[in-house]
All heavy atoms as an XYZ file, in Angstrom:
928
protein
N      44.986     54.962     -9.383
C      44.585     56.027     -8.507
C      44.354     57.334     -9.238
O      43.501     58.105     -8.941
C      45.669     56.124     -7.436
C      45.325     57.113     -6.331
S      43.986     56.474     -5.439
C      44.094     57.375     -3.945
N      45.266     57.596    -10.254
C      45.207     58.809    -11.080
C      43.848     58.923    -11.876
O      43.258     59.924    -11.926
C      46.338     58.854    -11.958
C      46.593     60.264    -12.596
C      47.874     60.253    -13.372
C      48.177     61.644    -13.804
N      49.398     61.802    -14.430
N      43.372     57.706    -12.325
C      42.181     57.682    -13.131
C      41.003     58.002    -12.222
O      40.066     58.665    -12.578
C      41.951     56.235    -13.756
C      40.588     56.161    -14.286
C      43.085     56.002    -14.740
N      41.027     57.574    -10.971
C      39.976     57.802     -9.998
C      39.862     59.286     -9.709
O      38.818     59.914     -9.595
C      40.131     57.036     -8.754
C      39.920     55.464     -9.075
C      39.182     57.431     -7.655
C      40.208     54.562     -7.891
N      41.086     59.914     -9.514
C      41.143     61.342     -9.237
C      40.590     62.097    -10.405
O      39.760     63.164    -10.229
C      42.574     61.801     -9.025
C      42.952     62.039     -7.588
C      44.321     62.586     -7.458
C      44.562     63.107     -6.138
N      45.922     63.525     -6.021
N      40.947     61.789    -11.605
C      40.451     62.437    -12.849
C      38.877     62.339    -12.924
O      38.141     63.305    -13.190
C      41.131     62.000    -14.128
C      42.628     62.432    -14.124
C      40.395     62.532    -15.359
C      43.465     61.840    -15.140
N      38.386     61.170    -12.779
C      37.011     60.900    -12.849
C      36.206     61.684    -11.764
O      35.124     62.141    -11.937
C      36.609     59.425    -12.834
O      36.915     58.853    -11.601
N      36.836     61.761    -10.558
C      36.260     62.580     -9.491
C      36.139     64.001     -9.887
O      35.113     64.662     -9.662
C      36.957     62.308     -8.208
C      36.417     63.082     -6.958
C      35.031     62.602     -6.684
C      37.363     62.869     -5.834
N      37.225     64.556    -10.472
C      37.243     65.926    -10.830
C      36.215     66.220    -11.959
O      35.536     67.209    -11.954
C      38.630     66.357    -11.317
C      39.668     66.496    -10.215
N      40.815     65.781    -10.174
C      39.538     67.266     -9.024
C      41.427     66.170     -9.083
N      40.679     67.007     -8.432
N      36.090     65.326    -12.892
C      35.127     65.431    -14.012
C      33.713     65.457    -13.350
O      32.877     66.236    -13.821
C      35.308     64.368    -15.033
C      34.131     64.367    -16.013
C      36.633     64.611    -15.789
N      33.442     64.504    -12.441
C      32.137     64.431    -11.876
C      31.752     65.756    -11.147
O      30.646     66.234    -11.207
C      32.059     63.310    -10.931
O      32.313     62.076    -11.519
N      32.745     66.232    -10.378
C      32.431     67.486     -9.664
C      32.238     68.683    -10.622
O      31.290     69.431    -10.438
C      33.653     67.773     -8.698
C      33.684     66.798     -7.589
C      33.525     69.198     -8.124
C      34.915     66.774     -6.670
N      33.035     68.728    -11.678
C      32.877     69.754    -12.661
C      31.462     69.672    -13.334
O      30.814     70.706    -13.499
C      33.985     69.692    -13.741
C      33.903     70.681    -14.844
C      34.053     72.089    -14.341
C      34.944     70.383    -15.915
N      31.038     68.463    -13.659
C      29.718     68.330    -14.227
C      28.614     68.721    -13.296
O      27.636     69.366    -13.708
C      29.495     66.916    -14.691
S      30.514     66.450    -16.133
N      28.801     68.412    -12.059
C      27.777     68.785    -11.095
C      27.669     70.305    -10.904
O      26.542     70.872    -10.837
C      28.038     68.087     -9.683
N      28.766     70.954    -10.805
C      28.860     72.451    -10.714
C      28.258     73.043    -12.010
O      27.437     74.016    -11.841
C      30.306     72.898    -10.533
C      30.456     74.402    -10.632
C      30.783     72.519     -9.166
N      28.610     72.549    -13.191
C      27.991     73.144    -14.403
C      26.479     72.967    -14.427
O      25.780     73.915    -14.826
C      28.601     72.482    -15.641
C      30.065     72.865    -15.934
C      30.616     72.098    -17.103
C      30.108     74.329    -16.313
N      25.965     71.796    -14.059
C      24.570     71.593    -14.014
C      23.872     72.583    -13.025
O      22.893     73.183    -13.277
C      24.178     70.138    -13.598
C      22.768     69.942    -13.580
C      21.973     69.758    -14.742
C      22.116     69.786    -12.361
C      20.666     69.569    -14.617
C      20.742     69.557    -12.322
C      19.974     69.465    -13.393
N      24.513     72.718    -11.854
C      23.951     73.631    -10.848
C      23.883     75.037    -11.420
O      22.865     75.755    -11.232
C      24.858     73.534     -9.620
C      24.424     74.419     -8.481
C      23.371     74.021     -7.742
C      25.085     75.644     -8.209
C      22.879     74.810     -6.631
C      24.700     76.432     -7.152
C      23.603     76.023     -6.384
N      24.974     75.527    -12.074
C      25.015     76.888    -12.637
C      23.996     77.027    -13.763
O      23.258     78.027    -13.871
C      26.399     77.238    -13.123
C      27.469     77.379    -12.016
C      28.846     77.548    -12.628
C      27.082     78.482    -11.033
N      23.917     75.982    -14.681
C      22.974     76.078    -15.757
C      21.504     76.102    -15.259
O      20.638     76.775    -15.856
C      23.145     74.951    -16.695
C      24.555     75.028    -17.531
C      22.027     74.748    -17.683
C      24.933     73.831    -18.269
N      21.310     75.572    -14.187
C      19.932     75.489    -13.501
C      19.509     76.849    -13.092
O      18.219     77.124    -13.017
C      19.831     74.485    -12.481
O      20.112     73.210    -12.848
N      20.424     77.741    -12.750
C      19.988     78.985    -12.186
C      19.637     80.062    -13.279
O      18.918     80.959    -13.028
C      21.151     79.604    -11.352
C      21.038     79.200     -9.911
C      21.925     78.241     -9.404
C      20.072     79.707     -9.069
C      21.774     77.851     -8.171
C      19.941     79.338     -7.781
C      20.790     78.399     -7.301
N      20.104     79.762    -14.555
C      19.751     80.770    -15.572
C      18.243     80.790    -15.769
O      17.757     81.950    -15.838
C      20.510     80.357    -16.908
C      21.982     80.520    -16.665
C      19.983     81.146    -18.090
C      22.927     79.961    -17.801
N      17.529     79.706    -15.932
C      16.067     79.832    -16.124
C      15.370     80.415    -14.850
O      14.323     81.104    -14.978
C      15.601     78.476    -16.418
C      16.698     77.487    -16.137
C      17.924     78.323    -16.079
N      15.887     80.108    -13.665
C      15.318     80.672    -12.432
C      15.468     82.174    -12.359
O      14.464     82.929    -12.101
C      15.927     79.954    -11.217
C      15.535     78.470    -11.154
C      15.490     80.693     -9.923
C      16.285     77.751    -10.120
N      16.616     82.670    -12.777
C      16.849     84.074    -12.841
C      15.896     84.712    -13.899
O      15.302     85.782    -13.688
C      18.353     84.383    -13.053
C      19.163     84.003    -11.839
C      18.517     85.875    -13.417
C      20.646     84.033    -12.075
N      15.820     84.048    -15.023
C      14.969     84.549    -16.142
C      13.507     84.659    -15.604
O      12.848     85.655    -15.928
C      15.055     83.525    -17.309
C      14.110     84.004    -18.442
O      13.951     85.171    -18.711
N      13.547     82.940    -19.099
N      13.071     83.680    -14.861
C      11.619     83.734    -14.342
C      11.521     84.811    -13.346
O      10.501     85.511    -13.331
C      11.376     82.348    -13.711
C       9.976     81.999    -13.344
C       9.153     81.967    -14.637
C       9.799     80.739    -12.657
N      12.468     85.041    -12.545
C      12.395     86.065    -11.470
C      12.446     87.524    -12.034
O      11.777     88.314    -11.459
C      13.510     85.888    -10.450
N      13.232     87.714    -13.057
C      13.511     89.070    -13.562
C      12.702     89.428    -14.761
O      12.807     90.634    -15.230
C      14.944     89.249    -13.821
C      15.906     89.063    -12.628
C      17.387     89.189    -13.014
C      15.567     89.979    -11.458
N      11.829     88.590    -15.364
C      11.133     88.942    -16.502
C       9.615     88.654    -16.293
O       9.165     88.254    -15.190
C      11.511     88.059    -17.696
O      11.225     86.693    -17.469
C      13.014     88.170    -17.979
N       8.781     88.952    -17.289
C       7.409     88.777    -17.223
C       7.029     87.299    -17.455
O       5.845     86.956    -17.332
C       6.634     89.715    -18.180
C       6.799     91.157    -17.783
C       6.168     91.448    -16.398
O       5.093     91.031    -16.144
O       6.830     92.198    -15.668
N       7.944     86.481    -17.853
C       7.677     85.067    -18.176
C       7.079     84.370    -16.928
O       7.479     84.665    -15.809
C       8.968     84.349    -18.606
C       9.540     84.846    -19.821
O       8.895     85.453    -20.625
N      10.891     84.596    -20.084
N       6.136     83.493    -17.247
C       5.513     82.803    -16.175
C       5.910     81.299    -16.017
O       5.573     80.648    -15.057
C       3.962     82.918    -16.196
C       3.443     84.339    -15.919
C       1.969     84.284    -15.784
C       1.540     85.558    -15.121
N       0.433     85.304    -14.133
N       6.551     80.875    -17.066
C       6.971     79.479    -17.119
C       8.329     79.394    -17.703
O       8.724     80.134    -18.561
C       6.076     78.614    -17.989
C       4.663     78.521    -17.497
C       6.636     77.194    -18.221
C       4.506     77.700    -16.268
N       9.174     78.532    -17.095
C      10.595     78.318    -17.627
C      10.877     76.797    -17.408
O      10.400     76.228    -16.486
C      11.584     79.166    -16.998
O      12.812     79.076    -17.697
C      11.830     78.811    -15.515
N      11.618     76.256    -18.402
C      11.972     74.836    -18.281
C      13.361     74.698    -17.726
O      14.295     75.437    -18.009
C      12.003     74.286    -19.695
C      12.206     72.753    -19.743
C      12.082     72.102    -21.092
C      12.078     70.624    -21.173
N      13.200     69.984    -20.538
N      13.458     73.759    -16.773
C      14.787     73.493    -16.190
C      15.591     72.667    -17.181
O      15.262     71.604    -17.611
C      14.552     72.747    -14.909
C      15.768     72.455    -13.964
C      16.332     73.845    -13.559
C      15.388     71.669    -12.758
N      16.757     73.133    -17.605
C      17.513     72.425    -18.564
C      17.926     71.000    -18.239
O      18.121     70.708    -17.068
C      18.811     73.317    -18.680
C      18.466     74.578    -18.140
C      17.412     74.418    -17.061
N      17.901     70.210    -19.217
C      18.388     68.720    -19.118
C      17.314     67.934    -18.257
O      17.766     66.871    -17.788
C      19.768     68.633    -18.573
C      20.857     69.480    -19.216
C      22.164     69.451    -18.433
C      21.043     68.989    -20.641
N      16.223     68.469    -17.970
C      15.190     67.687    -17.226
C      13.835     67.868    -17.954
O      13.763     68.564    -18.927
C      15.102     68.278    -15.827
O      14.411     69.518    -15.885
C      16.389     68.352    -15.082
N      12.774     67.232    -17.352
C      11.503     67.374    -17.863
C      10.655     68.229    -16.888
O       9.443     68.048    -16.857
C      10.799     65.991    -18.075
C      11.478     65.187    -19.206
O      11.807     65.854    -20.222
N      11.539     63.973    -19.065
N      11.218     69.053    -16.120
C      10.526     69.847    -15.184
C      10.471     71.298    -15.530
O      11.416     71.879    -16.279
C      11.286     69.827    -13.777
C      11.110     68.444    -13.099
C      12.037     67.441    -13.372
C       9.950     68.100    -12.462
C      11.950     66.244    -12.733
C       9.713     66.890    -11.837
C      10.729     65.887    -12.011
O      10.578     64.694    -11.465
N       9.381     72.015    -15.165
C       9.110     73.334    -15.474
C       8.942     74.080    -14.169
O       8.307     73.504    -13.255
C       7.867     73.514    -16.373
C       8.003     72.905    -17.718
C       7.811     71.500    -17.906
C       8.424     73.656    -18.785
C       8.004     70.968    -19.134
C       8.539     73.067    -20.103
C       8.297     71.730    -20.249
O       8.470     71.122    -21.422
N       9.360     75.376    -14.121
C       9.078     76.216    -12.899
C       8.038     77.224    -13.336
O       8.120     77.748    -14.519
C      10.308     76.923    -12.509
C      11.284     75.997    -11.729
C      12.609     76.051    -11.971
C      10.852     75.131    -10.703
C      13.588     75.190    -11.294
C      11.789     74.328    -10.040
C      13.089     74.328    -10.354
N       7.138     77.499    -12.403
C       6.075     78.486    -12.665
C       6.118     79.701    -11.782
O       6.590     79.565    -10.593
C       4.673     77.825    -12.518
N       5.711     80.798    -12.233
C       5.518     81.999    -11.398
C       4.026     82.308    -11.514
O       3.540     82.586    -12.685
C       6.320     83.185    -11.977
C       6.144     84.448    -11.331
C       7.158     85.486    -11.740
C       7.192     85.812    -13.188
N       8.153     86.872    -13.568
N       3.307     82.343    -10.402
C       1.844     82.509    -10.421
C       1.491     83.721     -9.536
O       2.243     84.061     -8.648
C       1.096     81.295    -10.037
C       1.380     80.872     -8.623
C       1.403     80.082    -11.032
C       0.489     79.733     -8.018
N       0.262     84.137     -9.773
C      -0.327     85.183     -8.885
C      -1.401     84.493     -7.994
O      -1.880     83.393     -8.333
C      -0.909     86.322     -9.730
C       0.023     86.947    -10.639
C       1.130     87.663    -10.009
O       0.909     88.333     -8.894
O       2.281     87.753    -10.444
N      -1.846     85.205     -6.984
C      -2.936     84.616     -6.100
C      -4.133     84.259     -6.976
O      -4.505     85.073     -7.828
C      -3.349     85.668     -5.009
O      -2.104     85.860     -4.253
C      -4.398     85.085     -4.123
N      -4.648     83.073     -6.782
C      -5.830     82.689     -7.467
C      -5.496     81.888     -8.763
O      -6.415     81.169     -9.345
N      -4.252     81.914     -9.239
C      -3.869     81.125    -10.353
C      -3.403     79.769     -9.928
O      -2.943     79.635     -8.822
C      -2.746     81.831    -11.079
C      -3.130     83.069    -11.882
C      -1.953     83.698    -12.573
O      -0.770     83.696    -12.070
O      -2.142     84.106    -13.743
N      -3.525     78.812    -10.835
C      -3.002     77.485    -10.603
C      -1.799     77.276    -11.544
O      -1.944     77.643    -12.715
C      -4.131     76.401    -10.855
C      -5.147     76.509     -9.813
C      -6.228     75.437     -9.986
C      -7.287     75.581     -8.985
N      -8.308     74.579     -9.075
N      -0.818     76.659    -11.078
C       0.440     76.510    -11.828
C       0.187     75.822    -13.214
O       0.710     76.169    -14.236
C       1.610     75.853    -11.093
C       1.251     74.562    -10.397
O       0.158     73.981    -10.667
O       2.070     74.068     -9.612
N      -0.604     74.744    -13.142
C      -0.822     73.933    -14.305
C      -1.650     74.619    -15.364
O      -1.474     74.524    -16.532
C      -1.288     72.538    -14.064
C      -0.961     71.595    -15.222
C       0.370     71.040    -15.172
C      -1.733     71.262    -16.199
C       0.744     70.239    -16.205
C      -1.358     70.460    -17.297
C      -0.131     69.904    -17.222
N      -2.610     75.525    -14.934
C      -3.339     76.382    -15.845
C      -2.428     77.364    -16.494
O      -2.560     77.650    -17.721
C      -4.453     77.055    -15.096
C      -5.575     76.160    -14.618
O      -5.689     74.976    -15.174
O      -6.308     76.550    -13.687
N      -1.475     77.904    -15.791
C      -0.542     78.849    -16.346
C       0.361     78.164    -17.369
O       0.633     78.605    -18.450
C       0.287     79.556    -15.304
C       1.490     80.335    -15.851
C      -0.560     80.424    -14.421
N       0.732     76.881    -17.033
C       1.541     76.075    -17.933
C       0.722     75.785    -19.201
O       1.290     75.869    -20.361
C       1.924     74.796    -17.210
C       2.730     73.813    -18.164
C       4.078     74.133    -18.407
C       2.090     72.761    -18.709
C       4.825     73.297    -19.294
C       2.865     71.956    -19.549
C       4.221     72.167    -19.826
N      -0.525     75.432    -19.105
C      -1.310     75.111    -20.309
C      -1.428     76.319    -21.248
O      -1.220     76.232    -22.468
C      -2.756     74.679    -19.954
C      -2.892     73.245    -19.489
C      -4.388     72.908    -19.387
C      -4.616     72.145    -18.151
N      -6.104     71.810    -17.994
N      -1.600     77.474    -20.659
C      -1.656     78.716    -21.447
C      -0.292     78.943    -22.164
O      -0.189     79.333    -23.325
C      -1.920     79.940    -20.627
C      -3.386     79.978    -20.012
C      -3.565     81.018    -18.944
O      -2.660     81.980    -18.847
O      -4.631     81.004    -18.358
N       0.819     78.683    -21.432
C       2.176     78.784    -22.042
C       2.382     77.864    -23.239
O       2.779     78.294    -24.253
C       3.186     78.480    -20.917
C       4.537     78.142    -21.413
C       5.473     79.156    -21.729
C       5.019     76.828    -21.474
C       6.789     78.840    -22.163
C       6.313     76.549    -21.935
C       7.154     77.525    -22.233
O       8.421     77.194    -22.658
N       1.841     76.633    -23.060
C       2.032     75.671    -24.152
C       1.200     76.124    -25.346
O       1.677     76.010    -26.517
C       1.619     74.277    -23.647
C       2.532     73.641    -22.633
S       4.200     73.395    -23.274
C       3.933     71.861    -24.154
N      -0.026     76.525    -25.149
C      -0.880     77.048    -26.209
C      -0.339     78.204    -26.915
O      -0.357     78.298    -28.169
C      -2.323     77.252    -25.699
C      -3.101     76.065    -25.227
C      -4.391     76.437    -24.490
O      -4.702     77.622    -24.225
O      -5.025     75.423    -24.114
N       0.296     79.132    -26.189
C       1.002     80.263    -26.788
C       2.119     79.826    -27.709
O       2.554     80.523    -28.601
C       1.424     81.274    -25.824
C       0.408     82.202    -25.251
C       0.987     83.469    -24.560
N       1.986     83.024    -23.510
C       1.680     82.642    -22.272
N       0.453     82.623    -21.876
N       2.635     82.342    -21.418
N       2.733     78.723    -27.374
C       3.819     78.238    -28.177
C       3.415     77.201    -29.146
O       4.265     76.461    -29.736
C       4.908     77.607    -27.161
C       5.631     78.735    -26.446
O       6.428     79.389    -27.015
N       5.407     78.772    -25.176
N       2.125     77.168    -29.488
C       1.641     76.324    -30.610
C       1.278     74.929    -30.313
O       0.965     74.085    -31.178
N       1.294     74.485    -28.997
C       0.957     73.230    -28.629
C      -0.577     73.066    -28.406
O      -1.100     74.001    -27.795
C       1.677     72.711    -27.326
C       3.247     72.541    -27.601
C       4.146     73.573    -27.488
C       3.893     71.416    -27.934
N       5.369     73.053    -27.811
C       5.255     71.647    -28.069
C       3.456     70.139    -28.199
C       6.193     70.760    -28.413
C       4.447     69.177    -28.623
C       5.744     69.489    -28.671
N      -1.142     71.962    -28.757
C      -2.552     71.743    -28.540
C      -2.694     70.556    -27.584
O      -2.082     69.493    -27.743
C      -3.270     71.435    -29.900
C      -3.083     72.656    -30.800
C      -4.726     71.107    -29.635
C      -3.597     72.286    -32.196
N      -3.579     70.735    -26.601
C      -3.762     69.655    -25.608
C      -4.723     68.616    -26.233
O      -5.775     68.957    -26.751
C      -4.305     70.132    -24.295
C      -4.197     69.055    -23.250
C      -5.653     70.730    -24.388
C      -4.286     69.522    -21.795
N      -4.184     67.347    -26.446
C      -4.953     66.343    -27.060
C      -5.539     65.353    -26.132
O      -6.554     64.613    -26.464
C      -4.115     65.557    -28.105
O      -2.972     65.018    -27.477
C      -3.654     66.552    -29.238
N      -5.003     65.221    -24.908
C      -5.551     64.337    -23.929
C      -5.357     65.005    -22.566
O      -4.248     65.551    -22.235
C      -4.796     63.007    -23.931
O      -5.246     62.205    -22.911
N      -6.382     65.002    -21.784
C      -6.347     65.688    -20.532
C      -7.059     64.641    -19.463
O      -8.199     64.839    -19.189
C      -7.135     66.932    -20.565
C      -6.963     67.881    -19.357
O      -6.279     67.430    -18.397
O      -7.493     68.943    -19.334
N      -6.289     63.665    -18.993
C      -6.856     62.717    -18.107
C      -6.140     62.702    -16.741
O      -4.998     62.244    -16.617
C      -6.715     61.333    -18.745
O      -5.389     60.957    -19.034
N      -6.847     63.279    -15.809
C      -6.268     63.303    -14.441
C      -5.007     64.198    -14.363
O      -5.033     65.328    -14.757
N      -3.923     63.579    -13.958
C      -2.664     64.363    -13.804
C      -1.791     64.325    -15.012
O      -0.710     64.931    -15.046
C      -1.872     63.789    -12.631
C      -2.514     64.120    -11.235
O      -3.277     65.084    -11.168
N      -2.167     63.402    -10.230
N      -2.194     63.498    -15.974
C      -1.346     63.384    -17.219
C      -2.064     64.135    -18.368
O      -3.207     63.982    -18.659
C      -1.250     61.900    -17.499
O      -0.669     61.169    -16.472
C      -0.325     61.689    -18.797
N      -1.179     64.930    -19.063
C      -1.671     65.699    -20.132
C      -0.764     65.546    -21.393
O       0.351     65.599    -21.154
C      -1.634     67.184    -19.783
C      -2.379     67.451    -18.427
N      -3.728     67.662    -18.405
C      -1.919     67.434    -17.166
C      -4.097     67.792    -17.131
N      -3.038     67.754    -16.359
N      -1.436     65.403    -22.511
C      -0.613     65.213    -23.786
C      -0.852     66.385    -24.620
O      -1.996     66.709    -24.905
C      -1.001     63.825    -24.415
C      -0.646     62.746    -23.546
C      -0.247     63.725    -25.807
C      -1.095     61.348    -24.099
N       0.281     66.990    -25.113
C       0.261     68.096    -26.011
C       0.802     67.671    -27.325
O       1.683     66.844    -27.400
C       1.073     69.261    -25.433
C       0.578     69.854    -24.129
C       0.869     69.295    -22.896
C      -0.293     70.918    -24.178
C       0.418     69.839    -21.722
C      -0.788     71.463    -23.045
C      -0.433     70.964    -21.725
N       0.301     68.331    -28.412
C       0.790     67.912    -29.734
C       1.087     69.185    -30.579
O       0.349     70.181    -30.373
C      -0.282     67.102    -30.437
C       0.185     66.452    -31.774
C      -0.800     65.476    -32.293
O      -1.242     64.577    -31.568
O      -1.121     65.665    -33.519
N       2.123     69.109    -31.351
C       2.519     70.255    -32.310
C       3.262     69.676    -33.417
O       4.288     69.002    -33.145
C       3.362     71.222    -31.405
C       3.879     72.443    -32.274
C       4.707     73.291    -31.387
C       5.372     74.406    -32.217
N       6.211     75.250    -31.344
N       2.828     69.991    -34.641
C       3.542     69.551    -35.804
C       3.866     68.019    -35.831
O       4.960     67.593    -36.186
C       4.817     70.318    -36.059
C       4.578     71.799    -36.171
O       3.563     72.197    -36.648
O       5.473     72.575    -35.637
N       2.949     67.170    -35.328
C       3.135     65.758    -35.289
C       3.921     65.307    -34.113
O       4.050     64.035    -33.912
N       4.485     66.142    -33.267
C       5.180     65.747    -32.127
C       4.310     65.762    -30.938
O       3.382     66.532    -30.871
C       6.425     66.726    -31.863
C       7.459     66.698    -32.919
O       7.686     65.615    -33.487
O       8.126     67.736    -33.182
N       4.546     64.840    -29.977
C       3.800     64.715    -28.797
C       4.634     64.865    -27.584
O       5.857     64.410    -27.623
C       2.991     63.401    -28.696
C       1.830     63.351    -29.565
C       0.995     62.082    -29.239
O       1.438     61.116    -28.636
N      -0.311     62.120    -29.627
N       4.151     65.514    -26.604
C       4.850     65.607    -25.317
C       3.850     65.278    -24.169
O       2.730     65.742    -24.162
C       5.517     66.972    -25.138
C       6.333     67.011    -23.850
C       4.569     68.058    -25.178
C       7.192     68.261    -23.720
N       4.298     64.440    -23.295
C       3.424     64.060    -22.126
C       3.968     64.748    -20.945
O       5.153     64.686    -20.523
C       3.485     62.526    -21.947
C       2.604     62.083    -20.735
C       2.644     60.584    -20.581
O       1.884     59.906    -21.286
O       3.542     60.169    -19.760
N       3.064     65.525    -20.286
C       3.441     66.264    -19.084
C       2.587     65.752    -17.906
O       1.333     65.791    -18.045
C       3.259     67.769    -19.295
C       4.111     68.319    -20.416
C       3.603     68.519    -17.984
C       5.645     68.222    -20.163
N       3.186     65.407    -16.876
C       2.516     65.063    -15.634
C       2.480     66.332    -14.722
O       3.467     66.979    -14.627
C       3.130     63.952    -14.854
C       3.192     62.644    -15.874
C       2.458     63.528    -13.627
C       4.051     61.569    -15.400
N       1.339     66.538    -14.104
C       1.175     67.860    -13.340
C       2.376     68.062    -12.333
O       2.761     69.152    -12.071
C      -0.108     67.933    -12.558
C      -1.242     68.332    -13.479
C      -2.515     68.454    -12.744
O      -2.911     67.711    -11.890
N      -3.347     69.464    -13.145
N       2.867     67.009    -11.825
C       4.011     67.132    -10.809
C       5.270     67.602    -11.406
O       6.196     67.945    -10.746
C       4.282     65.824    -10.048
O       4.566     64.792    -11.022
C       3.036     65.402     -9.194
N       5.331     67.669    -12.747
C       6.549     68.175    -13.416
C       6.520     69.768    -13.495
O       7.556     70.305    -13.908
C       6.598     67.679    -14.871
C       6.901     66.230    -14.988
C       6.872     65.741    -16.391
O       5.893     65.114    -16.778
N       7.890     66.024    -17.157
N       5.350     70.287    -13.059
C       5.317     71.825    -13.010
C       5.388     72.238    -11.594
O       4.495     71.890    -10.781
C       4.065     72.302    -13.705
C       3.958     73.895    -13.676
C       3.999     71.795    -15.139
N       6.461     73.054    -11.189
C       6.712     73.367     -9.807
C       6.482     74.894     -9.752
O       7.040     75.642    -10.433
C       8.061     73.012     -9.342
C       8.451     71.624     -9.684
C       7.695     70.639     -8.821
C       8.196     69.227     -9.091
N       7.435     68.235     -8.438
N       5.758     75.276     -8.672
C       5.526     76.740     -8.427
C       6.761     77.220     -7.616
O       6.971     76.877     -6.471
C       4.249     76.977     -7.661
O       3.137     76.481     -8.427
C       4.032     78.438     -7.380
N       7.510     78.131     -8.297
C       8.755     78.715     -7.598
C       8.470     80.059     -7.028
O       9.074     80.436     -6.012
C       9.885     78.703     -8.601
C      11.236     78.835     -8.033
C      11.531     77.702     -7.073
C      12.246     78.783     -9.179
N       7.603     80.810     -7.685
C       7.287     82.198     -7.182
C       5.758     82.383     -7.117
O       4.971     82.000     -8.050
C       7.780     83.260     -8.166
C       9.303     83.267     -8.292
C       9.904     82.628     -9.357
C      10.050     83.843     -7.361
C      11.301     82.682     -9.441
C      11.433     83.844     -7.419
C      12.066     83.300     -8.480
N       5.216     82.960     -6.000
C       3.860     83.325     -5.903
C       3.793     84.784     -5.583
O       4.436     85.276     -4.606
C       3.165     82.562     -4.724
C       3.246     81.013     -4.956
C       1.753     82.939     -4.569
C       2.775     80.178     -3.848
N       3.049     85.596     -6.332
C       2.938     87.028     -6.257
C       4.327     87.697     -6.201
O       4.513     88.669     -5.401
C       2.137     87.392     -4.958
C       0.657     86.980     -5.086
O       0.151     86.927     -6.179
O       0.104     86.656     -4.081
N       5.284     87.156     -7.015
C       6.599     87.792     -7.065
C       7.515     87.397     -5.947
O       8.730     87.780     -5.867
N       7.063     86.560     -4.962
C       7.875     86.097     -3.868
C       8.252     84.657     -4.005
O       7.498     83.864     -4.526
C       7.144     86.303     -2.534
C       6.832     87.735     -2.287
O       7.628     88.669     -2.377
N       5.569     88.075     -2.044
N       9.419     84.246     -3.493
C       9.814     82.950     -3.483
C       8.837     81.993     -2.733
O       8.336     82.375     -1.668
C      11.193     82.728     -2.933
C      12.273     83.484     -3.743
C      11.609     81.288     -2.782
C      13.600     83.527     -3.231
N       8.485     80.873     -3.309
C       7.498     79.963     -2.696
C       8.315     79.039     -1.714
O       8.889     78.031     -2.000
C       6.893     79.047     -3.804
C       5.989     78.016     -3.215
O       5.664     78.010     -2.022
N       5.518     77.180     -4.036
N       8.457     79.527     -0.474
C       9.277     78.867      0.538
C       8.715     77.501      0.904
O       9.430     76.602      1.252
C       9.394     79.728      1.773
C      10.334     80.924      1.558
C       9.710     82.188      1.395
C      11.650     80.767      1.412
C      10.545     83.338      1.209
C      12.492     81.821      1.232
C      11.964     83.054      1.093
O      12.776     84.134      0.852
N       7.357     77.244      0.747
C       6.785     76.007      1.003
C       7.284     75.015      0.068
O       7.597     73.852      0.541
C       5.208     76.091      0.932
C       4.662     76.993      1.968
N       4.706     76.744      3.267
C       3.964     78.195      1.804
C       4.064     77.749      3.918
N       3.621     78.598      2.996
N       7.524     75.276     -1.120
C       8.079     74.354     -2.123
C       9.510     74.031     -1.703
O       9.971     72.877     -1.670
C       7.999     74.868     -3.554
C       8.854     74.044     -4.494
C       8.493     72.764     -4.955
C      10.073     74.502     -5.030
C       9.180     71.974     -5.731
C      10.794     73.776     -5.856
C      10.419     72.560     -6.254
O      11.172     71.715     -7.067
N      10.260     75.051     -1.411
C      11.714     74.867     -1.045
C      11.854     74.051      0.206
O      12.789     73.182      0.329
C      12.373     76.179     -0.913
C      12.507     76.971     -2.201
C      13.172     78.363     -1.882
C      13.243     76.236     -3.255
N      10.987     74.244      1.220
C      11.011     73.486      2.449
C      10.845     71.964      2.205
O      11.450     71.202      2.849
C      10.006     74.001      3.479
C      10.319     75.355      4.066
C       9.167     75.872      4.903
O       8.081     75.284      4.934
O       9.395     76.974      5.553
N       9.941     71.678      1.305
C       9.662     70.233      0.995
C      10.821     69.624      0.243
O      11.010     68.405      0.320
C       8.378     70.055      0.220
C       7.106     70.432      1.011
C       5.952     70.189      0.146
N       5.975     70.964     -1.065
C       5.074     71.574     -1.673
N       3.898     71.504     -1.211
N       5.295     72.335     -2.716
N      11.567     70.445     -0.448
C      12.614     69.869     -1.376
C      13.924     69.732     -0.512
O      14.696     68.834     -0.892
C      12.967     70.821     -2.464
C      11.797     71.050     -3.470
C      11.334     69.819     -4.098
N      12.398     69.189     -4.913
C      12.385     67.916     -5.279
N      11.418     67.184     -4.994
N      13.383     67.489     -6.036
N      14.143     70.468      0.485
C      15.456     70.386      1.177
C      15.152     70.111      2.587
O      15.354     70.104      3.512
C      16.212     71.709      1.013
C      16.443     72.020     -0.485
C      15.739     73.035     -1.084
C      17.358     71.313     -1.273
C      15.959     73.362     -2.395
C      17.605     71.619     -2.514
C      16.864     72.657     -3.094
């Protein structure tokens, strides 16, 4: 019984830490000029866009500014390369969190 209690406490602590760590990039996105931030420990990115912009176009610009070159652009899957490393990004991995400086409530409604 004691082992179960300890593992439950560890699980809860890990969940709380992940939740808190996830807010750091969101706050960074909200309070800075950055338009893209990566959610820690995942393969997801959050975008901040303006009217007329598309989240994945903003993401491509972000990757290019960081030295990544798009080597394959087929449908929803995009492959970027830098210094011999490759990363595959699917468009659904980029989520629009802010539009014109406001929270994207449509995204949040679909998530919760």
